C-alpha positions in Angstrom: 0.0 0.0 0.0 1.1 3.5 -0.8 0.0 6.6 1.2 0.1 10.4 1.2 -1.7 13.1 3.2 -2.4 16.7 1.9 -4.5 19.2 3.9 -6.0 16.4 6.0 -7.0 14.2 2.9 -5.3 10.8 3.2 -4.9 8.9 -0.1 -4.1 5.2 0.1 -3.4 3.2 -3.1 -3.3 -0.6 -3.5 -2.3 -1.8 -7.0 -2.8 -5.4 -8.2 -1.5 -7.1 -11.3 -4.3 -8.8 -13.2 -2.8 -11.9 -14.8 -6.2 -13.1 -16.2 -6.5 -9.8 -18.2 -2.9 -9.6 -19.3 -1.2 -11.2 -22.4 2.6 -11.0 -21.8 3.3 -12.7 -25.2 1.5 -9.8 -26.8 3.1 -7.1 -24.6 -0.2 -6.4 -22.8 -0.1 -6.0 -19.0 -3.0 -4.8 -16.9 -3.3 -3.6 -13.3 -6.2 -2.6 -11.1 -5.7 -0.1 -8.4 -7.9 0.7 -5.5 -7.8 4.1 -4.0 -9.3 5.1 -0.6 -9.7 8.9 -0.1 -10.2 9.6 3.7 -11.2 13.1 4.9 -9.3 13.5 8.2 -9.8 17.2 8.1 -12.5 19.4 9.6 -14.3 20.6 6.4 -16.3 18.9 3.7 -14.5 18.6 0.3 -15.5 17.6 -3.2 -13.2 15.9 -5.7 -13.5 17.8 -9.0 -10.8 16.3 -11.3 -7.7 14.1 -11.6 -4.4 14.2 -13.3 -2.2 11.0 -13.8 1.3 10.6 -15.1 1.8 7.0 -16.1 5.3 5.9 -17.0 6.0 2.5 -18.5 9.1 0.4 -18.1 10.6 1.9 -21.3 10.3 5.4 -19.9 7.4 6.5 -22.0 5.0 8.8 -20.0 1.4 9.4 -20.7 -0.7 12.2 -19.0 -4.3 11.5 -18.3 -6.7 14.3 -17.2 -10.4 14.3 -16.6 -13.3 15.2 -14.4 -13.9 13.2 -11.2 -13.1 9.6 -10.8 -15.0 6.6 -12.2 -17.8 9.0 -13.4 -18.3 10.6 -10.0 -17.3 13.8 -8.2 -17.8 12.7 -4.6 -18.4 15.0 -1.7 -16.5 13.7 1.3 -17.6 14.8 4.8 -15.1 15.1 7.7 -14.4 11.6 9.0 -15.8 9.9 5.9 -14.1 8.2 3.0 -14.6 7.3 -0.7 -13.1 4.3 -2.4 -13.0 3.2 -6.0 -11.1 0.8 -8.2 -9.9 1.6 -11.7 -7.4 0.0 -14.1 -4.3 0.7 -16.1 -2.9 -1.1 -19.2 0.8 -1.0 -20.1 2.9 -2.4 -23.0 5.7 -3.2 -20.6 5.8 -5.6 -17.6 6.3 -2.7 -15.1 5.7 1.0 -14.7 4.8 3.7 -12.2 1.9 6.0 -11.7 1.6 9.3 -9.8 -0.9 12.1 -9.8 -3.2 14.5 -8.0 -6.8 15.3 -7.4 -8.2 18.8 -7.6 -10.7 19.4 -4.9 -12.8 22.3 -3.6 -13.3 23.2 0.0 -16.4 24.6 1.7 -15.6 28.1 0.5 -15.3 26.8 -3.1 -11.5 27.3 -3.2 -9.6 24.8 -5.4 -6.6 22.9 -4.0 -4.6 19.9 -5.1 -4.2 16.6 -3.2 -1.2 14.4 -4.0 -1.7 10.8 -5.1 1.5 9.0 -4.0 3.7 7.4 -6.7 3.1 3.7 -6.9 4.7 0.8 -8.7 3.1 -1.4 -11.3 5.1 -4.6 -11.2 4.1 -7.8 -12.9 5.8 -11.2 -12.3 7.4 -10.6 -15.8 9.3 -7.5 -14.7 13.0 -7.8 -14.8 14.5 -6.7 -11.5 18.0 -5.7 -10.8 19.9 -4.7 -7.6 21.8 -1.4 -7.8 
């Protein structure tokens, strides 16, 4: 699990390689990742948009931007949380994702919440010790 906290918003990420949806012989590797967004602050927030930087094992980076997450722009009360699962395909057996959510507070002010960098490692990834 990977974790980061920004302004009382805790982001936890748990990635999982999906062997049954991957085809290593065809350079198709697929991961699911579950994200839990916990509001540990004292004001209600709403998730408005997301930005992802997805880098594969060959160093190719793709930027993904969009409104909300999985079709929702959740409102998260203090002490509450919102969880969702999404997926990521890569053409290499490993990679990394990092990003941010743009949220609004009770006054309508925008702020960014860090999504911690997390590894996408399949059993086919070549590992080396430095």
